[in-house]
N, C-alpha and C positions, 0 to 999 in steps of 0.2 A: 503494499498500501503508500502512494506515495507520499510527505510530508513538506510540509515546509513549515516557515522559526516565524515565530512572535515572541513580543515584547508588551513590558509596561504599557499599556493602556490602548492597546489592540482591544478590537473587537471582536470575537469570536462565532459566526454564527451560523446554524444548520445551514448547510445548499445541496445536501444529498438526501433523506432518507425514505423509506418503505413505508413511513407512516408521513400521511401525506400536511399531518396537523402539525408536525413536529418542524418542519422545515421555516427559516424564517426564527424559528430561538436563537437564544445570543445569549453569553455574558461578556463579563468587562472586565480583563486580567488584570489585576492589582499588584500578581504579584514582581520584586524584583528584575527576575533572571530573563533570561531569553530561553525557551520551549518550542518541542517540535509539535504541530497538531496536523491530522491523516486531513486528505485533499477534501472529503467527503463534506467539511469543513471550509466556509469562506472564512480569508482572514480582512479585517478592516480596519487598516490606520491610518488614524487623526491625524493628519502633517497641514491642513492649513488651524492648527489651536491659535491663533488671532484672527480667526473668528470664528471656530467651534470650540469647547468642550469639550473632550474623550466624553467624560459621564455624558453630559445634554443627550451629544450621539446616540450612544447607548440608550438611554431612553427613550428617543427620538426614532431608535429600529425598533424600540420593542414597542410603537406608538400605536394606532388604534390605523389609524393612516394609512401609515408604511405597511404594518402590519397585514392591512386590508390589502396595500397593494402585494404582497407577494404572491398573498393566498389565489391572487385573480389570475396572478400570469404563472403557478406554479408547471413547470411541465412533469408530459412521464416518457419511462423509459425503460424496460424491461422488469419492472416492479418497483423502479425506484420515483419517487416525486422529486425532479430536479428545479431546483431559485431557478427564473430568468435575471441571470446577469445584465444582463443590456440592458432591462429593462430598470432594474433595483438602479443603475448608476445615474439613465437619465430622468429616475426622480425627478422630479424640483420639490423642493423641502422650505420652508422659512425661518430663519434662525433670532431670535432678540437679540438684544447688545448681551457681551461675554460677562458678567457683570449677573444678568437678569439668568441667561445662560446657568451660571452656577449655582442662583438659588432656586430654581428649579428645582437643578438637580439634589443638590441638597432634603429640597421637600420629600424629593419619588422616593430618594432613598434611605430615609429618615422613615417614611411610610415601610418602604418594602426591607426593614429592617425590624419592624414590630410586628412585618407577617409570617418574615423569618422563624422570629423568637416564638410565637402564639404556635406555629405550626411547628418547633421542639419541642415541647409543651403540650401539646396531641399527642405526640408519638412516644411523648415521659409517660401520661397519663392511661395509654395504650397497656404502654410498656407491663403496669402497675397492677392496672385491670387482668389482667394475663395471667401474673403472679397471683393476684388476689382469687381468678376463678381456681385454675389452681388448688389454692388454699381450700377452699371454699368447697368442691367437691369431693374432698379427700380428708380435708378435716370437722368443716360444718361449723355452725355456731352453738356454743353452748349460751344457757340460760342467763350467764354474765352479757349476754351480748359482745363476745370475741371469739377470735376465731380457739379453739380445740387445741390442748397444747400438740407439739406432736409425739408421734408412735413415740419417739428415741428419749421424750422426755417423760410421757406416761403411755406406755406399753400395753397395761390394762384396759385405757380405753378406747383397743382397736380388733381388728380382728379380721385375720384372713379371708379374701375374696377371690372371685375370678377376675377381677376387677383392681388385685394390691390389697392394701391394707384399709380397712375402713372405721369409723367409729360404728360401736358394739350392736345400734342404735340403732343403725342402719338394714334396708337390705335394699335390692337390687331388684328392677322391676324394666319391662323390655318399653318400647317406644310404645311399643304397639297395648299396651299397656294401662299406661295414659293418652295416646292418642290413636280411639277405634279406627279415625278415619285418615289412613294416611296412602295417598293414592299421587298422580302425577299428570301434568297439561299434555297439550295436546297439541298438532299444528292447525295455523287458524288459515281459512282458503283465504282469505283476506286481509289488511286494515287498512281502516277508513280516518280521516281525519277527526277532530276531536268536538264531540256535542256532547254535555251534558245530557239534553235527557233521551241520546239513545246511544252512546258510546261505553264501553267499558275500557278500563286501560287495561294494556296488557304487558305483562311482564316477561322479561329473557334474563338471563344470566349473568347480562348484563350491569343489569339493576341492581345485582343483587353485593352484599358489601364484607369483608372480613369483619364489620364492630358491633352490629346490630342493626344495621340500617336498612332504610331502604331508598336509592340513589336512583329517583326516578323522574326530577324533577327536566333534566337537560339529554336523555338519551327516549322518548317517549313512543307508546304504538298503542292504539285503537285497535278494539272488533266494533262490531255491533254489540246490543244487547239481546238482542234475537238469537246469533250465532252463541252471545257467551252462556245462555238459557239453553238453547237447543242443543246443539251436537256435537261442545265444547263444554256443554254443563257439568259433567264431573271434576272440570277441572275450573270447577269458581272456585275466588278466593276470600275469605272472609278477615273484616278488621278482625284483629287476635291472631289469626295461622301465623305459624312461622315457614318458613320456605327454604331448601335447600336444595345448591346446586347440585345433580345427581351423575351429571354429565361435565368431566373434567383431562386435561389436566386446567387450574389447578380446583382441583375440592379445595370445599372448608369455607365455601361461602353460607350468608345466612341470615335471615333479612326477619326480623318479625313485623309483620303487617300494620301501618296504622289506617287513622279510622279517616285518611282523606277522601277514600272513597264510599262506599260504600257496599262497592261491590269490585273484584280485579275478575282480572283471570294471565293463564300461564304454558308458557309451551312443557313440550314433556322431559324440555334436560333442569329441570327440577318435579320439587317430590311438598307435596303439601302436610303439612304437620299439623293438626287442630285439634288442644290437648280439650278433653271433657272439662276439665275446669283449670279458671281464668285463671288460677292463683299458681298454678306452677307454669303458664308465659315464659317468666322473665328466665323461670330455673331452665326448662327446659329449652330456653333459646339457644341458653348462655353455653350448655352443656353442649347441645350439637357443633358449635363453634371449636371447644376447646380441645387440645391439645389429646387427653383422653380419646372422647370421642372421634375425634378424625384416625387421632392412630388406629381403631379397633377397625372403621371403615375403609384405609386405604389401606391394608392387612387380608383384607379380606376381597377388594377391587376386582375386576374383571377389566384387562388392558390389551385393547386392539385398536391396532394401526393410529399407536400415538392418542389412540386415548382413554382413558379410564374412566370407568364406569360403574352406578350401584344400581343395584337390584332393589326395588321398594320391597323386596321380601327382606332381604337387610336392614335394608328401614326401619321396619317393624322388630327384626331382632334385637336390634342393640339396647345393650344392657343399661340403662343409668343407675347410680348409686343416688337413694331418695333417706333419707329422714321418714320415720316412720312417725312422728310426732309434727304433724303440722303446723306448730308453731316455728319449729325449727326452719322449715320447709319457707318459710314467711320472712323469718330473720335473713334468712340469704336473699333470696330473691329483691331482699329489701336492699340490703348490701350493693346488688347487682342494678339495682336501679338507680341508684347513687351516685356508684362508678360511673353510669354510662349518662347520670345527667350534666358530671361534670366536663363528661369530656364534650355532650352537645351543647353545654353553655361557649364553648370554650370555640366549637363550631362556627357557632352561630359568629360569635365575635369576628372570627375568622374570614367567614363570608361576607360580612360587613364593610371590614378593612380592604377585600378586596374590590369592593365595589366602592369604596372612596380612591382607592387607588384607581382604577379605572377609570372614574370621574372625574379626578386632577390630570391625567394623564390626555385623556383628551379635553379639557376647556385651559391646561400652561402649553402643552406642546403643538396646540394651534392659534394658542394668540389670542381663543375665547375670554381669558382670565388673565392678567395682567398681570409681574408680579413688582411691588415698589419697589426697590434697591434704593440705599442712598450714595449720594455719590460720594461720598468719604469715606465707603466702604474699597474703594479700587487703589491699592497698595502695588 
């Protein structure tokens, strides 16, 4: 692969990629040393620094106007999407005075740092939740509201089981005992435009997530209500249902369905778990995404032509550790809900920050809103 050299203040832009949405993504180099980069990247060196600052140019290239220009001119070749460099070089942009450029870059950089910090915090909370899930499903929560001591600390509190060591008061049940209805979806004849009165949202694997939420806002599909209640009636999904993809890789996507719509539908790559008791929804949703459940599934999955598939029978037979006392199950579910709330709160904040950044980039980089800079700042 051909390589080129870049240095500090250069901008590297994705010029060729199998995913057209990644073409045009760029980073600003802050490292002092020269280094090599691959030929699928475009190196942009800001040579006229008396006219444009590297930081402002970086934001300008990320801005909606230039990104839209790049997206409209993407060229295809042997499965790759390529940037149209000739058209990009010919793109005319307006730049404010240098002092104003620096102030705009400072504002956008501060916001970008806050976004990065929030993303890191979400990742940290997600890691904490992953560890908490394992502890909750192997140690449980005692009547004092705390995790039981570990087996090493209190061996008399535990018993051996086919899922490992569990609290003595627990039992193992099958998923079918909690969810007598476990089924999967089918392929619709056609999709239709959204219409609240006649359409039903159709969930595909890309809408499921690894954190229990449903990502339906940006990749939506709809089918007719008559189809959902007719030939696809078996795969109707209701609020409170739990969905898991049974075709991968990757496996392990699990989503608890919200009440955004009164009903949904799914394709054949997704299984529906419908608990009889609402009290076990959070518990079951978190367990399905745990490494305990996923390890059990992966050990039994069928592998064909690069795919990993689960059967409905595997889903029904999944062994689930469960406290016999309903009160302990409620305590565990509450701990899971609290962990989810923290993550959702940070995600909501992140969404607002990203929306704010997009708005500021549009306003500041197009000159719609001007930034006042005191002349005395010029040194």
